[in-house]
C-alpha positions in Angstrom: 0.0 0.0 0.0 1.4 3.4 -1.0 0.0 6.8 -0.2 2.2 9.5 -1.5 0.7 11.2 -4.6 4.1 11.1 -6.3 4.5 7.4 -5.7 1.0 6.6 -7.0 1.5 8.6 -10.2 4.9 7.0 -10.7 3.4 3.6 -10.4 0.5 4.6 -12.7 3.0 5.6 -15.4 4.9 2.4 -15.0 1.6 0.5 -15.4 0.9 2.0 -18.8 2.5 0.2 -21.8 5.4 2.1 -23.3 4.3 1.4 -26.9 1.3 3.7 -26.5 -1.2 0.9 -26.5 -4.5 2.0 -25.0 -5.4 0.4 -21.7 -8.6 0.1 -19.7 -8.8 1.2 -16.1 -9.4 -2.4 -15.0 -6.2 -3.4 -16.8 -4.4 -0.6 -15.0 -5.7 -1.8 -11.6 -4.5 -5.3 -12.3 -1.1 -4.1 -13.3 -0.8 -2.0 -10.1 -1.9 -5.0 -8.0 0.8 -7.1 -9.8 3.3 -4.4 -8.6 1.9 -4.7 -5.1 0.2 -1.3 -5.3 -3.4 -1.0 -4.0 -5.5 2.1 -4.5 -9.2 2.7 -4.7 -10.9 3.2 -8.1 -11.8 6.8 -7.1 -8.2 7.6 -6.2 -7.0 5.9 -9.4 -9.3 8.0 -11.5 -8.3 11.2 -9.7 -4.6 10.6 -10.4 -5.2 9.6 -14.0 -7.1 12.9 -14.3 -4.1 14.8 -12.9 -1.7 13.0 -15.3 -4.1 13.9 -18.2 -4.0 17.6 -17.3 -0.2 17.7 -17.2 -0.1 16.0 -20.6 1.5 12.7 -19.4 -1.5 10.5 -20.1 -4.2 10.6 -22.8 -7.8 9.6 -22.0 -10.0 8.3 -24.9 -13.6 7.1 -25.2 -16.5 7.5 -22.8 -18.3 5.6 -20.0 -17.4 1.8 -20.0 -15.2 2.3 -23.1 -12.7 4.7 -21.5 -9.1 3.9 -22.2 -5.8 5.5 -21.3 -2.4 5.6 -22.9 0.9 7.2 -22.1 1.5 10.4 -23.9 5.3 10.4 -24.1 6.5 8.1 -26.8 9.1 5.5 -25.8 10.1 4.9 -29.4 11.4 7.2 -32.1 9.4 8.4 -35.1 11.5 6.1 -37.3 10.5 3.1 -35.1 6.8 3.5 -36.1 7.7 1.8 -39.3 6.3 4.3 -41.8 7.9 6.5 -44.4 7.1 9.9 -43.0 7.2 13.0 -45.1 8.8 16.2 -43.9 5.3 17.7 -43.4 4.3 14.6 -41.5 7.3 15.0 -39.1 6.4 18.7 -38.6 2.8 17.7 -37.7 4.1 15.0 -35.4 6.2 17.5 -33.4 3.2 19.9 -33.2 1.0 17.3 -31.7 3.7 16.0 -29.4 3.7 19.2 -27.4 2.3 18.9 -23.8 -1.4 19.8 -23.5 -0.6 22.7 -21.4 1.5 24.3 -24.2 -1.3 24.2 -26.7 -4.0 26.7 -27.3 -7.5 25.4 -26.8 -9.5 25.2 -30.1 -13.1 24.6 -31.2 -14.6 23.2 -34.3 -13.4 25.1 -37.4 -16.3 25.5 -39.8 -13.9 26.7 -42.6 -12.1 23.4 -42.6 -15.2 21.7 -44.0 -16.6 24.6 -46.0 -13.4 25.2 -47.9 -13.2 21.7 -49.1 -14.6 21.5 -52.7 -15.0 18.0 -54.1 -12.8 17.2 -57.1 -11.0 20.6 -56.7 -9.6 20.2 -53.2 -7.5 17.1 -52.5 -6.0 15.9 -49.2 -4.2 13.1 -51.1 -1.7 14.4 -53.7 -2.1 13.3 -57.3 1.0 11.1 -57.3 -0.1 9.3 -54.1 -3.6 8.7 -55.5 -2.0 7.1 -58.5 0.2 5.0 -56.3 -2.8 3.9 -54.2 -4.8 2.9 -57.3 -1.8 0.8 -58.5 -1.6 -1.0 -55.2 -5.4 -1.5 -54.8 -6.3 -2.6 -58.3 -7.8 -6.1 -58.2 -8.8 -6.7 -61.8 -12.5 -6.6 -61.0 -13.3 -2.9 -61.7 -16.0 -3.7 -64.2 -17.7 -6.3 -62.1 -20.5 -5.6 -59.7 -19.6 -3.6 -56.5 -18.3 -5.9 -53.8 -17.0 -8.6 -56.1 -13.5 -8.4 -54.7 -14.8 -8.1 -51.1 -16.6 -11.5 -51.5 -13.2 -13.0 -52.4 -11.6 -11.9 -49.2 -14.5 -11.5 -46.8 -13.6 -14.3 -44.5 -10.1 -12.9 -43.8 -11.2 -9.3 -43.9 -13.9 -9.8 -41.3 -11.4 -11.2 -38.8 -8.6 -8.8 -39.7 -10.7 -5.6 -39.6 -12.8 -6.6 -36.6 -9.6 -7.3 -34.7 -7.4 -4.4 -35.9 -10.1 -1.7 -35.5 -11.1 -3.0 -32.1 -7.5 -3.2 -31.0 -7.2 0.5 -31.8 -9.9 1.0 -29.1 -8.0 -0.9 -26.4 -9.6 -4.3 -27.1 -7.5 -7.1 -25.5 -8.6 -9.9 -27.9 -5.8 -11.5 -29.9 -6.2 -12.2 -33.6 -6.7 -15.9 -32.7 -9.3 -15.0 -30.1 -11.1 -12.9 -32.7 -11.1 -15.7 -35.2 -12.5 -18.2 -32.7 -15.3 -15.8 -31.8 -16.2 -15.0 -35.4 -15.8 -18.4 -36.9 -17.0 -20.6 -34.0 -18.8 -18.2 -31.6 -16.4 -19.0 -28.9 -15.6 -16.1 -26.5 -12.1 -15.9 -25.0 -11.8 -17.0 -21.4 -10.9 -14.2 -18.9 -11.7 -11.4 -21.3 -14.2 -8.6 -20.6 -17.6 -9.0 -22.3 -17.2 -5.6 -23.8 -14.3 -6.9 -25.9 -16.4 -9.7 -27.4 -19.3 -7.3 -28.0 -17.0 -4.9 -29.8 -15.7 -7.7 -32.1 -19.2 -9.0 -32.9 -20.3 -5.4 -33.6 -17.6 -5.0 -36.2 -18.5 -8.3 -37.8 -22.1 -7.2 -38.1 -21.1 -3.9 -39.6 -18.8 -5.5 -42.2 -21.6 -7.9 -43.1 -24.0 -4.9 -43.6 -21.6 -3.5 -46.2 -20.8 -6.9 -47.8 -24.4 -8.0 -48.2 -25.5 -5.1 -50.3 -22.6 -2.7 -51.2 -24.7 -1.1 -53.9 -27.3 0.0 -51.3 -24.8 1.4 -48.8 -24.1 5.0 -49.7 -23.0 8.4 -48.4 -26.3 9.1 -46.7 -27.5 9.4 -43.2 -29.5 6.2 -43.3 -26.3 4.1 -44.1 -24.1 5.8 -41.6 -26.6 5.9 -38.8 -27.2 2.2 -39.2 -23.5 1.6 -39.4 -23.1 3.4 -36.0 -26.0 1.4 -34.6 -24.3 -1.9 -35.4 -20.9 -0.8 -34.2 -22.2 0.7 -30.9 -24.8 -2.0 -30.0 -24.7 -2.7 -26.3 -21.7 -0.4 -25.8 -23.3 3.0 -25.3 -23.9 4.5 -21.8 -27.3 5.6 -23.2 -28.7 2.9 -25.5 -31.0 5.4 -27.2 -27.9 7.2 -28.5 -27.0 4.2 -30.7 -27.7 5.1 -34.4 -28.6 8.7 -33.4 -26.7 11.9 -33.9 -25.3 13.5 -30.8 -27.5 15.8 -28.8 -25.0 16.8 -26.0 -21.5 18.0 -25.7 -18.5 15.7 -25.6 -14.8 16.1 -24.8 -11.8 14.6 -26.5 -9.5 13.1 -23.8 -6.0 14.4 -23.8 -6.7 17.0 -26.4 -7.3 20.8 -26.4 -10.0 20.4 -29.1 -13.7 20.9 -28.2 -16.2 19.6 -30.8 -19.4 21.2 -31.8 -22.1 21.1 -29.2 -25.2 22.5 -31.0 -27.3 19.6 -32.3 -28.6 21.5 -35.3 -25.1 22.4 -36.5 -23.9 18.8 -35.9 -26.8 17.5 -38.1 -26.2 20.1 -40.8 -22.4 19.5 -41.0 -22.9 15.7 -40.9 -25.1 15.9 -43.9 -22.6 18.3 -45.6 -19.8 15.7 -45.0 -21.9 12.9 -46.6 -23.0 15.1 -49.5 -19.4 16.1 -50.3 -18.2 12.5 -49.9 -20.8 11.5 -52.5 -19.5 14.1 -55.0 -15.8 13.1 -54.8 -14.9 11.0 -57.9 -11.7 9.4 -56.6 -12.5 6.5 -54.1 -9.3 7.0 -52.2 -9.9 10.7 -51.7 -13.5 9.8 -50.6 -12.1 7.2 -48.2 -9.6 9.6 -46.6 -12.1 12.5 -46.5 -14.4 10.3 -44.3 -11.5 9.3 -42.1 -10.8 13.0 -41.5 -14.2 14.6 -41.1 -16.2 12.1 -39.2 -13.9 12.0 -36.2 -13.4 15.7 -36.4 -17.1 16.6 -36.1 -17.8 13.7 -33.6 -21.4 13.2 -34.8 -22.1 10.5 -32.2 -21.6 10.4 -28.5 -19.0 7.6 -29.0 -17.7 5.1 -31.6 -16.9 7.9 -34.0 -13.5 6.6 -35.2 -14.9 3.1 -35.6 -17.5 4.5 -37.9 -14.9 6.4 -39.9 -12.7 3.3 -40.3 -15.6 1.2 -41.6 -16.9 4.2 -43.7 -13.5 4.6 -45.2 -13.9 1.2 -46.8 -17.2 1.9 -48.5 -15.7 3.7 -51.5 -13.0 1.1 -51.9 -15.5 -1.8 -51.8 -17.8 0.0 -54.3 -14.9 0.3 -56.7 -13.7 -3.3 -56.1 -10.4 -2.0 -54.7 -8.5 -3.9 -52.1 -10.0 -3.0 -48.6 -8.2 -1.2 -45.8 -8.1 -3.6 -42.9 -6.0 -1.4 -40.5 -4.0 -4.5 -39.6 -0.4 -3.6 -38.7 -1.7 0.0 -38.4 1.1 2.1 -36.9 -1.0 3.0 -33.8 1.0 5.8 -32.4 1.2 7.6 -35.7 -2.6 7.0 -36.3 -3.5 8.5 -32.9 -1.2 11.5 -33.5 -2.5 12.0 -37.1 -6.1 12.1 -35.8 -5.2 14.4 -33.0 -3.5 16.7 -35.6 -6.9 17.0 -37.4 -8.6 17.9 -34.1 -6.1 20.5 -33.0 -4.5 22.0 -36.1 -6.6 20.8 -39.1 -3.4 19.3 -40.5 -3.8 16.2 -42.6 -0.2 15.4 -43.6 0.6 12.9 -40.8 -2.6 11.0 -41.3 -1.9 10.9 -45.1 1.4 9.2 -44.3 -0.3 6.7 -42.0 -3.1 6.0 -44.6 -0.5 5.2 -47.3 1.5 2.9 -45.0 -1.6 1.1 -43.7 -3.1 0.6 -47.2 0.1 -0.8 -48.6 0.3 -3.4 -45.8 -3.4 -4.3 -46.4 -2.9 -4.7 -50.1 0.0 -7.0 -49.7 -2.0 -9.2 -47.4 -5.1 -9.5 -49.6 -3.1 -9.9 -52.8 -1.6 -13.1 -51.3 -5.0 -14.3 -50.2 -6.6 -13.9 -53.6 -3.7 -15.7 -55.3 -4.3 -18.7 -53.0 -8.1 -18.7 -53.3 -9.9 -21.6 -55.0 -12.4 -20.8 -57.7 -15.8 -19.9 -56.2 -18.4 -22.6 -56.6 -20.5 -21.4 -59.5 -23.6 -23.1 -58.1 -23.3 -21.3 -54.8 -22.7 -18.0 -56.6 -25.7 -18.3 -58.9 -28.2 -19.5 -56.2 -26.7 -17.5 -53.3 -29.9 -15.8 -52.4 -32.0 -19.0 -52.6 -29.6 -20.8 -50.4 -29.6 -18.0 -47.9 -33.4 -17.8 -47.8 -33.7 -21.6 -47.4 -31.2 -21.7 -44.5 -33.0 -18.8 -42.8 -36.4 -20.5 -43.1 -35.1 -23.7 -41.6 -34.2 -21.8 -38.5 -37.4 -19.7 -38.4 -39.9 -22.3 -39.6 -38.2 -25.6 -38.9 -38.2 -26.8 -42.5 -37.4 -25.7 -46.0 -37.0 -27.3 -49.4 -34.8 -25.6 -51.9 -37.2 -26.3 -54.7 -39.5 -23.7 -53.3 -36.9 -21.0 -53.7 -35.8 -21.6 -57.4 -37.4 -21.6 -60.7 -39.9 -24.5 -61.3 -38.0 -25.8 -64.3 -34.6 -26.1 -62.4 -32.8 -29.3 -63.3 -33.5 -32.1 -60.7 -29.7 -32.8 -60.5 -29.1 -29.2 -59.7 -31.9 -29.3 -57.0 -30.2 -32.3 -55.4 -26.9 -30.5 -55.2 -28.5 -27.3 -53.9 -30.4 -29.2 -51.2 -27.1 -30.8 -50.1 -25.5 -27.3 -49.9 -28.5 -26.0 -47.7 -28.2 -29.1 -45.5 -24.5 -28.6 -45.0 -25.0 -24.9 -44.2 -27.6 -25.7 -41.6 -25.3 -28.3 -40.1 -22.5 -25.8 -39.9 -24.6 -22.9 -38.5 -23.3 -21.2 -35.4 -23.4 -17.8 -33.7 -20.4 -16.6 -35.7 -22.1 -17.0 -39.1 -25.9 -16.9 -38.5 -26.2 -13.2 -39.3 -24.9 -14.0 -42.8 -28.3 -15.7 -43.5 -30.3 -12.8 -42.0 -30.8 -14.7 -38.7 -30.9 -12.5 -35.6 -29.2 -13.6 -32.5 -32.4 -14.2 -30.6 -33.8 -16.3 -33.5 -30.6 -18.4 -33.6 -30.6 -19.0 -29.8 -34.3 -20.1 -29.9 -33.6 -22.5 -32.8 -30.5 -23.9 -31.0 -32.6 -24.6 -27.9 -35.5 -26.2 -29.9 -33.2 -28.3 -32.0 -31.0 -29.4 -29.1 -27.8 -28.2 -30.6 
């Protein structure tokens, strides 16, 4: 047991990872206990607040999703593993200043108003050309989402894990794979971690199921937020709803808009401008910049921006951005630079590095993929509907879902596919067939599975 304020704060800083990984307060408590340090939760929160004020600790998130990370980097800029431009380094140094040395700022309306689609560009011409070369998949003239279906299994795990990890989630990639593929939650992990992973899975499925119907409109993005924030909001009614109260950005001198009418108007302007941008990479990056900046929701804003940034890439059959191997420190500083200085150069460097790593990963996956089963591809919707009705009604015959003149041999093969899908149905893939969790649980109990 220690009592001196200095000793408590010293122990707190030692309990935070030196690689800038975000950490929950329960994890900090456990690390302090491992050091033989016992303090009350209230005392711990008070000292974390003091360290935040002095710029030594950065607080992120709200309510049960609050995380902390150390503000002083323990590694050099070069060690982040990205090729940083001179402007990016300049921005890095700006953001690295202690909070007390920065001037408080509020939302800058000109930052959005002065952006003119197809005339203003955050990504330079040469970089956009480079991104297109990296992301090209050979399916540009095929329906939207064709490439996504080739890599959806791996992307769902990668993106769910990597995006959640940026929020302090403690699941490993293997934990994430077991949860998504087999519905098996990791032992000894917080329920909030599993919920966050499953929410990402549901959001990716929303985009994958009907990419042509997901657009740059409030309906799409509100529903995206509802899926990503399910069971994670302090106020459940705030899920899928624009923010109606002020929020703070932990560890930053930036204060977002607080007037609901302006939030709604600017949110619509962001979506309208995104829809007018011709280049999918510029659209992607524009969403990554402006959604976190306006903070349209009470929480889960960056997660919405990361999923939203993939929409234009998926629509154009470009390789997706999984955020796996994302240089976390540079990502956090790049986003903070948007908040505090409206400077995009560091986040541009991060985006390029992250996208290159994603492309390398999915190029290797596509090369190793078997040819899709043409029967499954052609009758995809019929198979999906039949499996769903087996769960909802207890029985389904594939012949009821296809044309009456379908060849009997084809019907036999299709019925075998439906039977196999039902046999392999679990919590991790039920939503793919339009089966809600409650429906799956009821069917599982009734069928004795």
